[in-house]
N, C-alpha and C positions, 0 to 999 in steps of 0.2 A: 411186601406188606404195605409199604408206603403208597404204592400205586393204588392198591385196593382202598386204603383210607381216603385218598384224594377222590377217587371215583364215588365212594359212598358219601363223603361229605358234599361233593358237588351235586350229585343226584338228589340226596335228601334235602340239601339246602335249597335247590331249585324248587322241589315239590313244596317245601315248607313256605317259601316265599309266595308261591301261587296260592296256597291255602290261606296264608295271612292276608293276601290281597282280596280273596273271596269272602272270608268270614271274620277276619281280624283276630287279634290275640285273645280277646275276651270270648269271641265266638268259638275258638278252639276249646277253651275251658268249659263253656256252656255245653258243647257237644259231648264232652267227656263226662258230663253230669246228667245227660238227658235220660238215661235209663239205668237199671241195675247192672246190665251187661256192660254199658259204657263206664260205670263207676268201677267195675271190676278191672277193666283194662287200664283206666286212669290210675287206680291205686297200685296195680302191678307195676306200671311205669314209674310211679313215684318211689315205690320201694326199691326197684332196680336202680334208679338214679342215686338213691341214698347209699345203697351197697357199693355202687361204682365210686361214689365220693370217698368212701372209706378206703378203697383200694388206691385211688388217686392220692389221697392224703398220705398213706403209708409209702407209696412209691416216691412221691415228691420229697418226703422227709429223707428217705434213703439216698436219693439222687441229689439232694441239696437244692431242690427247685422250689419255687413258690407255687402254692396250690390255689391261692385266693382267686385269681382271675378265672381259673377253670371251674372252681366251685361256684362262683357267682353265675357264670355262663350256664353251668349245669342246672342250678336252681331256677334260672329264668327260662331256659330253652330246652332242657333235657339233655339228649345225647350229644348235642353240639360241644359241650364242655369236654367230655371224655374223648370225643373224636379229635378235637383240636389238641388236647394234651398229648395224645398218642402221635399225632402228626408232627407236633413240634418237639418231640422227644429228642434230647441230645445225649451223646455219650453212649455207653454200653446199654444194651437193652435191659429191661427189668429182669428178665429171666437169667441174665448173665451176672447180675449183681449179687454179692453175698447177702444172705438173709441175716436180719438182726436177731439176736438171741432173746 
């Protein structure tokens, strides 16, 4: 799993840097608002990021980890926050942790 996360983060990070170089941060948002179809994709990604933040928040609380850096990265860059959170996970996996009542 760790190898997959590293590969996804590296490939997506390289592509994102290229896109930022080509159109800039604002350009990415402008493209996401260029048409109704683009708005749908943008809103879908925003909603998904917020759902992921909820899962990160709960998992961090159960694991005794701080979630703020990953939340800020998620709000600014999208999936980089959750990818880094999973990559830097310590201790037993979330699936192995007891669930809170």
